mmJSON file of the N, C-alpha and C atoms, coordinates in Angstrom:
{"data_MODEL":{"atom_site":{
"group_PDB":["ATOM","ATOM","ATOM","ATOM","ATOM","ATOM","ATOM","ATOM","ATOM","ATOM","ATOM","ATOM","ATOM","ATOM","ATOM","ATOM","ATOM","ATOM","ATOM","ATOM","ATOM","ATOM","ATOM","ATOM","ATOM","ATOM","ATOM","ATOM","ATOM","ATOM","ATOM","ATOM","ATOM","ATOM","ATOM","ATOM","ATOM","ATOM","ATOM","ATOM","ATOM","ATOM","ATOM","ATOM","ATOM","ATOM","ATOM","ATOM","ATOM","ATOM","ATOM","ATOM","ATOM","ATOM","ATOM","ATOM","ATOM","ATOM","ATOM","ATOM","ATOM","ATOM","ATOM","ATOM","ATOM","ATOM","ATOM","ATOM","ATOM","ATOM","ATOM","ATOM","ATOM","ATOM","ATOM","ATOM","ATOM","ATOM","ATOM","ATOM","ATOM","ATOM","ATOM","ATOM","ATOM","ATOM","ATOM","ATOM","ATOM","ATOM","ATOM","ATOM","ATOM","ATOM","ATOM","ATOM","ATOM","ATOM","ATOM","ATOM","ATOM","ATOM","ATOM","ATOM","ATOM","ATOM","ATOM","ATOM","ATOM","ATOM","ATOM","ATOM","ATOM","ATOM","ATOM","ATOM","ATOM","ATOM","ATOM","ATOM","ATOM","ATOM","ATOM","ATOM","ATOM","ATOM","ATOM","ATOM","ATOM","ATOM","ATOM","ATOM","ATOM","ATOM","ATOM","ATOM","ATOM","ATOM","ATOM","ATOM","ATOM","ATOM","ATOM","ATOM","ATOM","ATOM","ATOM","ATOM","ATOM","ATOM","ATOM","ATOM","ATOM","ATOM","ATOM","ATOM","ATOM","ATOM","ATOM","ATOM","ATOM","ATOM","ATOM","ATOM","ATOM","ATOM","ATOM","ATOM","ATOM","ATOM","ATOM","ATOM","ATOM","ATOM","ATOM","ATOM","ATOM","ATOM","ATOM","ATOM","ATOM","ATOM","ATOM"],
"id":[1,2,3,4,5,6,7,8,9,10,11,12,13,14,15,16,17,18,19,20,21,22,23,24,25,26,27,28,29,30,31,32,33,34,35,36,37,38,39,40,41,42,43,44,45,46,47,48,49,50,51,52,53,54,55,56,57,58,59,60,61,62,63,64,65,66,67,68,69,70,71,72,73,74,75,76,77,78,79,80,81,82,83,84,85,86,87,88,89,90,91,92,93,94,95,96,97,98,99,100,101,102,103,104,105,106,107,108,109,110,111,112,113,114,115,116,117,118,119,120,121,122,123,124,125,126,127,128,129,130,131,132,133,134,135,136,137,138,139,140,141,142,143,144,145,146,147,148,149,150,151,152,153,154,155,156,157,158,159,160,161,162,163,164,165,166,167,168,169,170,171,172,173,174,175,176,177,178,179,180,181,182,183],
"type_symbol":["N","C","C","N","C","C","N","C","C","N","C","C","N","C","C","N","C","C","N","C","C","N","C","C","N","C","C","N","C","C","N","C","C","N","C","C","N","C","C","N","C","C","N","C","C","N","C","C","N","C","C","N","C","C","N","C","C","N","C","C","N","C","C","N","C","C","N","C","C","N","C","C","N","C","C","N","C","C","N","C","C","N","C","C","N","C","C","N","C","C","N","C","C","N","C","C","N","C","C","N","C","C","N","C","C","N","C","C","N","C","C","N","C","C","N","C","C","N","C","C","N","C","C","N","C","C","N","C","C","N","C","C","N","C","C","N","C","C","N","C","C","N","C","C","N","C","C","N","C","C","N","C","C","N","C","C","N","C","C","N","C","C","N","C","C","N","C","C","N","C","C","N","C","C","N","C","C","N","C","C","N","C","C"],
"label_atom_id":["N","CA","C","N","CA","C","N","CA","C","N","CA","C","N","CA","C","N","CA","C","N","CA","C","N","CA","C","N","CA","C","N","CA","C","N","CA","C","N","CA","C","N","CA","C","N","CA","C","N","CA","C","N","CA","C","N","CA","C","N","CA","C","N","CA","C","N","CA","C","N","CA","C","N","CA","C","N","CA","C","N","CA","C","N","CA","C","N","CA","C","N","CA","C","N","CA","C","N","CA","C","N","CA","C","N","CA","C","N","CA","C","N","CA","C","N","CA","C","N","CA","C","N","CA","C","N","CA","C","N","CA","C","N","CA","C","N","CA","C","N","CA","C","N","CA","C","N","CA","C","N","CA","C","N","CA","C","N","CA","C","N","CA","C","N","CA","C","N","CA","C","N","CA","C","N","CA","C","N","CA","C","N","CA","C","N","CA","C","N","CA","C","N","CA","C","N","CA","C","N","CA","C","N","CA","C","N","CA","C","N","CA","C"],
"label_alt_id":[null,null,null,null,null,null,null,null,null,null,null,null,null,null,null,null,null,null,null,null,null,null,null,null,null,null,null,null,null,null,null,null,null,null,null,null,null,null,null,null,null,null,null,null,null,null,null,null,null,null,null,null,null,null,null,null,null,null,null,null,null,null,null,null,null,null,null,null,null,null,null,null,null,null,null,null,null,null,null,null,null,null,null,null,null,null,null,null,null,null,null,null,null,null,null,null,null,null,null,null,null,null,null,null,null,null,null,null,null,null,null,null,null,null,null,null,null,null,null,null,null,null,null,null,null,null,null,null,null,null,null,null,null,null,null,null,null,null,null,null,null,null,null,null,null,null,null,null,null,null,null,null,null,null,null,null,null,null,null,null,null,null,null,null,null,null,null,null,null,null,null,null,null,null,null,null,null,null,null,null,null,null,null],
"label_comp_id":["MET","MET","MET","SER","SER","SER","ALA","ALA","ALA","PRO","PRO","PRO","ASP","ASP","ASP","ASP","ASP","ASP","ALA","ALA","ALA","THR","THR","THR","SER","SER","SER","ARG","ARG","ARG","VAL","VAL","VAL","ARG","ARG","ARG","ARG","ARG","ARG","LYS","LYS","LYS","ARG","ARG","ARG","MET","MET","MET","GLU","GLU","GLU","ILE","ILE","ILE","PHE","PHE","PHE","ALA","ALA","ALA","PHE","PHE","PHE","LEU","LEU","LEU","PHE","PHE","PHE","LEU","LEU","LEU","THR","THR","THR","ALA","ALA","ALA","VAL","VAL","VAL","VAL","VAL","VAL","MET","MET","MET","PRO","PRO","PRO","VAL","VAL","VAL","LEU","LEU","LEU","ALA","ALA","ALA","VAL","VAL","VAL","GLY","GLY","GLY","THR","THR","THR","VAL","VAL","VAL","GLY","GLY","GLY","SER","SER","SER","PHE","PHE","PHE","GLY","GLY","GLY","LEU","LEU","LEU","SER","SER","SER","VAL","VAL","VAL","TRP","TRP","TRP","ILE","ILE","ILE","TYR","TYR","TYR","GLN","GLN","GLN","MET","MET","MET","PHE","PHE","PHE","ALA","ALA","ALA","GLY","GLY","GLY","PRO","PRO","PRO","PRO","PRO","PRO","GLY","GLY","GLY","PRO","PRO","PRO","PRO","PRO","PRO","THR","THR","THR","SER","SER","SER","PRO","PRO","PRO","HIS","HIS","HIS"],
"label_asym_id":["A","A","A","A","A","A","A","A","A","A","A","A","A","A","A","A","A","A","A","A","A","A","A","A","A","A","A","A","A","A","A","A","A","A","A","A","A","A","A","A","A","A","A","A","A","A","A","A","A","A","A","A","A","A","A","A","A","A","A","A","A","A","A","A","A","A","A","A","A","A","A","A","A","A","A","A","A","A","A","A","A","A","A","A","A","A","A","A","A","A","A","A","A","A","A","A","A","A","A","A","A","A","A","A","A","A","A","A","A","A","A","A","A","A","A","A","A","A","A","A","A","A","A","A","A","A","A","A","A","A","A","A","A","A","A","A","A","A","A","A","A","A","A","A","A","A","A","A","A","A","A","A","A","A","A","A","A","A","A","A","A","A","A","A","A","A","A","A","A","A","A","A","A","A","A","A","A","A","A","A","A","A","A"],
"label_entity_id":["1","1","1","1","1","1","1","1","1","1","1","1","1","1","1","1","1","1","1","1","1","1","1","1","1","1","1","1","1","1","1","1","1","1","1","1","1","1","1","1","1","1","1","1","1","1","1","1","1","1","1","1","1","1","1","1","1","1","1","1","1","1","1","1","1","1","1","1","1","1","1","1","1","1","1","1","1","1","1","1","1","1","1","1","1","1","1","1","1","1","1","1","1","1","1","1","1","1","1","1","1","1","1","1","1","1","1","1","1","1","1","1","1","1","1","1","1","1","1","1","1","1","1","1","1","1","1","1","1","1","1","1","1","1","1","1","1","1","1","1","1","1","1","1","1","1","1","1","1","1","1","1","1","1","1","1","1","1","1","1","1","1","1","1","1","1","1","1","1","1","1","1","1","1","1","1","1","1","1","1","1","1","1"],
"label_seq_id":[1,1,1,2,2,2,3,3,3,4,4,4,5,5,5,6,6,6,7,7,7,8,8,8,9,9,9,10,10,10,11,11,11,12,12,12,13,13,13,14,14,14,15,15,15,16,16,16,17,17,17,18,18,18,19,19,19,20,20,20,21,21,21,22,22,22,23,23,23,24,24,24,25,25,25,26,26,26,27,27,27,28,28,28,29,29,29,30,30,30,31,31,31,32,32,32,33,33,33,34,34,34,35,35,35,36,36,36,37,37,37,38,38,38,39,39,39,40,40,40,41,41,41,42,42,42,43,43,43,44,44,44,45,45,45,46,46,46,47,47,47,48,48,48,49,49,49,50,50,50,51,51,51,52,52,52,53,53,53,54,54,54,55,55,55,56,56,56,57,57,57,58,58,58,59,59,59,60,60,60,61,61,61],
"pdbx_PDB_ins_code":[null,null,null,null,null,null,null,null,null,null,null,null,null,null,null,null,null,null,null,null,null,null,null,null,null,null,null,null,null,null,null,null,null,null,null,null,null,null,null,null,null,null,null,null,null,null,null,null,null,null,null,null,null,null,null,null,null,null,null,null,null,null,null,null,null,null,null,null,null,null,null,null,null,null,null,null,null,null,null,null,null,null,null,null,null,null,null,null,null,null,null,null,null,null,null,null,null,null,null,null,null,null,null,null,null,null,null,null,null,null,null,null,null,null,null,null,null,null,null,null,null,null,null,null,null,null,null,null,null,null,null,null,null,null,null,null,null,null,null,null,null,null,null,null,null,null,null,null,null,null,null,null,null,null,null,null,null,null,null,null,null,null,null,null,null,null,null,null,null,null,null,null,null,null,null,null,null,null,null,null,null,null,null],
"Cartn_x":[-11.558,-11.755,-11.239,-11.026,-10.601,-9.143,-8.321,-6.886,-6.582,-7.139,-6.828,-7.315,-8.49,-8.993,-8.096,-7.618,-6.744,-5.426,-4.86,-3.604,-3.809,-4.933,-5.223,-5.383,-6.06,-6.247,-4.925,-4.031,-2.716,-1.901,-1.96,-1.23,-1.808,-3.13,-3.768,-3.413,-3.417,-3.092,-1.643,-0.74,0.661,0.84,0.149,0.222,-0.304,-1.401,-1.966,-1.028,-0.357,0.595,1.776,2.27,3.383,2.934,1.736,1.214,1.062,0.534,0.364,1.71,2.702,4.03,4.62,4.54,5.088,4.337,3.024,2.234,2.61,2.767,3.143,4.533,5.494,6.862,7.081,6.353,6.594,5.667,4.511,3.541,3.266,2.82,2.339,3.473,4.572,5.653,6.295,6.588,7.111,6.135,4.854,3.861,3.832,3.879,3.907,5.18,6.319,7.575,7.548,7.111,7.04,6.032,4.905,3.9,4.388,5.115,5.626,6.665,7.638,8.679,8.094,7.169,6.548,5.711,4.947,4.134,5.005,6.112,7.031,7.653,8.085,8.659,7.656,6.42,5.385,5.124,5.081,4.837,5.993,7.237,8.379,8.307,7.955,7.854,6.784,5.628,4.558,4.971,5.636,6.119,7.092,8.0,8.993,8.376,7.218,6.554,6.119,5.769,5.316,6.444,7.362,8.404,9.697,9.836,11.066,12.047,13.11,14.09,14.9,15.505,16.302,17.627,18.231,19.519,19.47,20.603,20.635,19.856,19.279,18.547,19.525,19.047,19.893,19.912,21.091,21.207,20.723,19.931,19.433,20.546,20.812,21.805,21.16],
"Cartn_y":[33.189,31.888,31.845,32.97,33.016,32.61,32.835,32.552,31.073,30.127,28.718,28.251,28.717,28.33,28.872,30.092,30.707,29.956,29.563,28.807,27.436,26.809,25.502,25.603,26.637,26.784,27.089,27.835,28.096,26.819,25.971,24.703,23.819,23.753,22.932,23.445,24.767,25.327,25.029,25.126,24.835,23.369,22.457,21.038,20.792,21.441,21.266,21.81,22.924,23.476,22.535,21.96,21.005,19.769,19.271,18.11,18.428,19.606,19.986,20.084,20.658,20.762,19.385,18.5,17.155,16.389,16.54,15.858,16.361,17.682,18.225,17.774,17.789,17.451,15.954,15.125,13.688,12.941,13.519,12.8,13.535,14.768,15.468,15.781,16.332,16.707,15.506,14.391,13.24,12.698,12.697,12.221,13.14,14.45,15.374,15.223,15.016,14.853,13.595,12.481,11.232,11.362,11.985,12.174,13.054,14.11,15.013,14.314,13.666,12.977,11.819,11.096,9.979,10.418,11.482,11.953,12.514,13.161,13.638,12.458,11.445,10.265,9.559,9.452,8.829,9.633,10.954,11.777,11.658,11.603,11.425,10.049,9.036,7.688,7.616,8.219,8.213,9.013,10.158,10.95,10.137,9.403,8.641,7.441,6.967,5.89,6.383,7.66,8.204,8.853,9.533,10.291,9.504,8.389,7.624,8.055,7.278,7.61,8.845,9.506,10.682,10.289,11.236,10.995,11.388,11.338,11.695,10.666,11.106,10.144,9.153,7.954,6.928,7.139,6.938,7.117,5.863,6.018,4.827,4.216,2.945,2.248,1.116],
"Cartn_z":[45.57,44.959,43.525,42.932,41.544,41.368,42.377,42.245,42.025,42.793,42.531,41.157,40.759,39.436,38.34,38.504,37.512,37.411,38.547,38.539,37.901,38.203,37.618,36.105,35.644,34.201,33.502,34.171,33.573,33.439,34.473,34.422,33.328,33.249,32.214,30.818,30.638,29.33,28.95,29.933,29.649,29.261,29.96,29.606,28.202,27.865,26.525,25.449,25.727,24.762,24.573,25.664,25.556,24.783,25.08,24.35,22.865,22.545,21.143,20.443,21.101,20.514,20.248,21.246,21.062,19.981,19.934,18.905,17.512,17.377,16.077,15.648,16.577,16.201,16.057,16.784,16.749,15.797,15.458,14.626,13.32,13.408,12.22,11.242,11.738,10.825,10.124,10.815,10.082,9.035,9.362,8.391,7.173,7.395,6.269,5.44,6.095,5.374,4.507,5.079,4.309,3.178,3.445,2.395,1.263,1.602,0.569,-0.303,0.32,-0.441,-1.236,-0.628,-1.33,-2.516,-2.367,-3.491,-4.608,-4.25,-5.292,-6.037,-5.305,-5.951,-6.846,-6.393,-7.21,-8.475,-8.36,-9.553,-10.55,-10.075,-10.982,-11.645,-10.882,-11.43,-12.522,-12.266,-13.265,-14.494,-14.286,-15.419,-16.271,-15.637,-16.386,-17.097,-16.645,-17.379,-18.761,-18.857,-20.142,-20.938,-20.268,-20.959,-21.126,-20.46,-20.544,-19.479,-19.308,-18.282,-18.667,-17.69,-18.01,-18.669,-19.351,-19.99,-21.448,-22.088,-23.512,-24.337,-25.423,-26.267,-26.897,-27.101,-27.723,-29.222,-29.81,-31.264,-31.973,-33.033,-33.756,-34.623,-34.468,-35.293,-35.999],
"occupancy":[1.0,1.0,1.0,1.0,1.0,1.0,1.0,1.0,1.0,1.0,1.0,1.0,1.0,1.0,1.0,1.0,1.0,1.0,1.0,1.0,1.0,1.0,1.0,1.0,1.0,1.0,1.0,1.0,1.0,1.0,1.0,1.0,1.0,1.0,1.0,1.0,1.0,1.0,1.0,1.0,1.0,1.0,1.0,1.0,1.0,1.0,1.0,1.0,1.0,1.0,1.0,1.0,1.0,1.0,1.0,1.0,1.0,1.0,1.0,1.0,1.0,1.0,1.0,1.0,1.0,1.0,1.0,1.0,1.0,1.0,1.0,1.0,1.0,1.0,1.0,1.0,1.0,1.0,1.0,1.0,1.0,1.0,1.0,1.0,1.0,1.0,1.0,1.0,1.0,1.0,1.0,1.0,1.0,1.0,1.0,1.0,1.0,1.0,1.0,1.0,1.0,1.0,1.0,1.0,1.0,1.0,1.0,1.0,1.0,1.0,1.0,1.0,1.0,1.0,1.0,1.0,1.0,1.0,1.0,1.0,1.0,1.0,1.0,1.0,1.0,1.0,1.0,1.0,1.0,1.0,1.0,1.0,1.0,1.0,1.0,1.0,1.0,1.0,1.0,1.0,1.0,1.0,1.0,1.0,1.0,1.0,1.0,1.0,1.0,1.0,1.0,1.0,1.0,1.0,1.0,1.0,1.0,1.0,1.0,1.0,1.0,1.0,1.0,1.0,1.0,1.0,1.0,1.0,1.0,1.0,1.0,1.0,1.0,1.0,1.0,1.0,1.0,1.0,1.0,1.0,1.0,1.0,1.0],
"B_iso_or_equiv":[0.0,0.0,0.0,0.0,0.0,0.0,0.0,0.0,0.0,0.0,0.0,0.0,0.0,0.0,0.0,0.0,0.0,0.0,0.0,0.0,0.0,0.0,0.0,0.0,0.0,0.0,0.0,0.0,0.0,0.0,0.0,0.0,0.0,0.0,0.0,0.0,0.0,0.0,0.0,0.0,0.0,0.0,0.0,0.0,0.0,0.0,0.0,0.0,0.0,0.0,0.0,0.0,0.0,0.0,0.0,0.0,0.0,0.0,0.0,0.0,0.0,0.0,0.0,0.0,0.0,0.0,0.0,0.0,0.0,0.0,0.0,0.0,0.0,0.0,0.0,0.0,0.0,0.0,0.0,0.0,0.0,0.0,0.0,0.0,0.0,0.0,0.0,0.0,0.0,0.0,0.0,0.0,0.0,0.0,0.0,0.0,0.0,0.0,0.0,0.0,0.0,0.0,0.0,0.0,0.0,0.0,0.0,0.0,0.0,0.0,0.0,0.0,0.0,0.0,0.0,0.0,0.0,0.0,0.0,0.0,0.0,0.0,0.0,0.0,0.0,0.0,0.0,0.0,0.0,0.0,0.0,0.0,0.0,0.0,0.0,0.0,0.0,0.0,0.0,0.0,0.0,0.0,0.0,0.0,0.0,0.0,0.0,0.0,0.0,0.0,0.0,0.0,0.0,0.0,0.0,0.0,0.0,0.0,0.0,0.0,0.0,0.0,0.0,0.0,0.0,0.0,0.0,0.0,0.0,0.0,0.0,0.0,0.0,0.0,0.0,0.0,0.0,0.0,0.0,0.0,0.0,0.0,0.0],
"pdbx_formal_charge":[null,null,null,null,null,null,null,null,null,null,null,null,null,null,null,null,null,null,null,null,null,null,null,null,null,null,null,null,null,null,null,null,null,null,null,null,null,null,null,null,null,null,null,null,null,null,null,null,null,null,null,null,null,null,null,null,null,null,null,null,null,null,null,null,null,null,null,null,null,null,null,null,null,null,null,null,null,null,null,null,null,null,null,null,null,null,null,null,null,null,null,null,null,null,null,null,null,null,null,null,null,null,null,null,null,null,null,null,null,null,null,null,null,null,null,null,null,null,null,null,null,null,null,null,null,null,null,null,null,null,null,null,null,null,null,null,null,null,null,null,null,null,null,null,null,null,null,null,null,null,null,null,null,null,null,null,null,null,null,null,null,null,null,null,null,null,null,null,null,null,null,null,null,null,null,null,null,null,null,null,null,null,null],
"auth_seq_id":[1,1,1,2,2,2,3,3,3,4,4,4,5,5,5,6,6,6,7,7,7,8,8,8,9,9,9,10,10,10,11,11,11,12,12,12,13,13,13,14,14,14,15,15,15,16,16,16,17,17,17,18,18,18,19,19,19,20,20,20,21,21,21,22,22,22,23,23,23,24,24,24,25,25,25,26,26,26,27,27,27,28,28,28,29,29,29,30,30,30,31,31,31,32,32,32,33,33,33,34,34,34,35,35,35,36,36,36,37,37,37,38,38,38,39,39,39,40,40,40,41,41,41,42,42,42,43,43,43,44,44,44,45,45,45,46,46,46,47,47,47,48,48,48,49,49,49,50,50,50,51,51,51,52,52,52,53,53,53,54,54,54,55,55,55,56,56,56,57,57,57,58,58,58,59,59,59,60,60,60,61,61,61],
"auth_comp_id":["MET","MET","MET","SER","SER","SER","ALA","ALA","ALA","PRO","PRO","PRO","ASP","ASP","ASP","ASP","ASP","ASP","ALA","ALA","ALA","THR","THR","THR","SER","SER","SER","ARG","ARG","ARG","VAL","VAL","VAL","ARG","ARG","ARG","ARG","ARG","ARG","LYS","LYS","LYS","ARG","ARG","ARG","MET","MET","MET","GLU","GLU","GLU","ILE","ILE","ILE","PHE","PHE","PHE","ALA","ALA","ALA","PHE","PHE","PHE","LEU","LEU","LEU","PHE","PHE","PHE","LEU","LEU","LEU","THR","THR","THR","ALA","ALA","ALA","VAL","VAL","VAL","VAL","VAL","VAL","MET","MET","MET","PRO","PRO","PRO","VAL","VAL","VAL","LEU","LEU","LEU","ALA","ALA","ALA","VAL","VAL","VAL","GLY","GLY","GLY","THR","THR","THR","VAL","VAL","VAL","GLY","GLY","GLY","SER","SER","SER","PHE","PHE","PHE","GLY","GLY","GLY","LEU","LEU","LEU","SER","SER","SER","VAL","VAL","VAL","TRP","TRP","TRP","ILE","ILE","ILE","TYR","TYR","TYR","GLN","GLN","GLN","MET","MET","MET","PHE","PHE","PHE","ALA","ALA","ALA","GLY","GLY","GLY","PRO","PRO","PRO","PRO","PRO","PRO","GLY","GLY","GLY","PRO","PRO","PRO","PRO","PRO","PRO","THR","THR","THR","SER","SER","SER","PRO","PRO","PRO","HIS","HIS","HIS"],
"auth_asym_id":["A","A","A","A","A","A","A","A","A","A","A","A","A","A","A","A","A","A","A","A","A","A","A","A","A","A","A","A","A","A","A","A","A","A","A","A","A","A","A","A","A","A","A","A","A","A","A","A","A","A","A","A","A","A","A","A","A","A","A","A","A","A","A","A","A","A","A","A","A","A","A","A","A","A","A","A","A","A","A","A","A","A","A","A","A","A","A","A","A","A","A","A","A","A","A","A","A","A","A","A","A","A","A","A","A","A","A","A","A","A","A","A","A","A","A","A","A","A","A","A","A","A","A","A","A","A","A","A","A","A","A","A","A","A","A","A","A","A","A","A","A","A","A","A","A","A","A","A","A","A","A","A","A","A","A","A","A","A","A","A","A","A","A","A","A","A","A","A","A","A","A","A","A","A","A","A","A","A","A","A","A","A","A"],
"auth_atom_id":["N","CA","C","N","CA","C","N","CA","C","N","CA","C","N","CA","C","N","CA","C","N","CA","C","N","CA","C","N","CA","C","N","CA","C","N","CA","C","N","CA","C","N","CA","C","N","CA","C","N","CA","C","N","CA","C","N","CA","C","N","CA","C","N","CA","C","N","CA","C","N","CA","C","N","CA","C","N","CA","C","N","CA","C","N","CA","C","N","CA","C","N","CA","C","N","CA","C","N","CA","C","N","CA","C","N","CA","C","N","CA","C","N","CA","C","N","CA","C","N","CA","C","N","CA","C","N","CA","C","N","CA","C","N","CA","C","N","CA","C","N","CA","C","N","CA","C","N","CA","C","N","CA","C","N","CA","C","N","CA","C","N","CA","C","N","CA","C","N","CA","C","N","CA","C","N","CA","C","N","CA","C","N","CA","C","N","CA","C","N","CA","C","N","CA","C","N","CA","C","N","CA","C","N","CA","C","N","CA","C","N","CA","C"],
"pdbx_PDB_model_num":[1,1,1,1,1,1,1,1,1,1,1,1,1,1,1,1,1,1,1,1,1,1,1,1,1,1,1,1,1,1,1,1,1,1,1,1,1,1,1,1,1,1,1,1,1,1,1,1,1,1,1,1,1,1,1,1,1,1,1,1,1,1,1,1,1,1,1,1,1,1,1,1,1,1,1,1,1,1,1,1,1,1,1,1,1,1,1,1,1,1,1,1,1,1,1,1,1,1,1,1,1,1,1,1,1,1,1,1,1,1,1,1,1,1,1,1,1,1,1,1,1,1,1,1,1,1,1,1,1,1,1,1,1,1,1,1,1,1,1,1,1,1,1,1,1,1,1,1,1,1,1,1,1,1,1,1,1,1,1,1,1,1,1,1,1,1,1,1,1,1,1,1,1,1,1,1,1,1,1,1,1,1,1]
}}}
């Protein structure tokens, strides 16, 4: 009786691994990528509000 249960559990485990892989690649990684780039852009924007835009300093005339 152990053989059918073992085969069923292997199939279920394989399905769960495929689902986890697809979930990670289609949902989690894009969300992390957008969050990382967005937080970096926000931090640069906030820094430039205080430090000014990049480039050589303007000469006073």
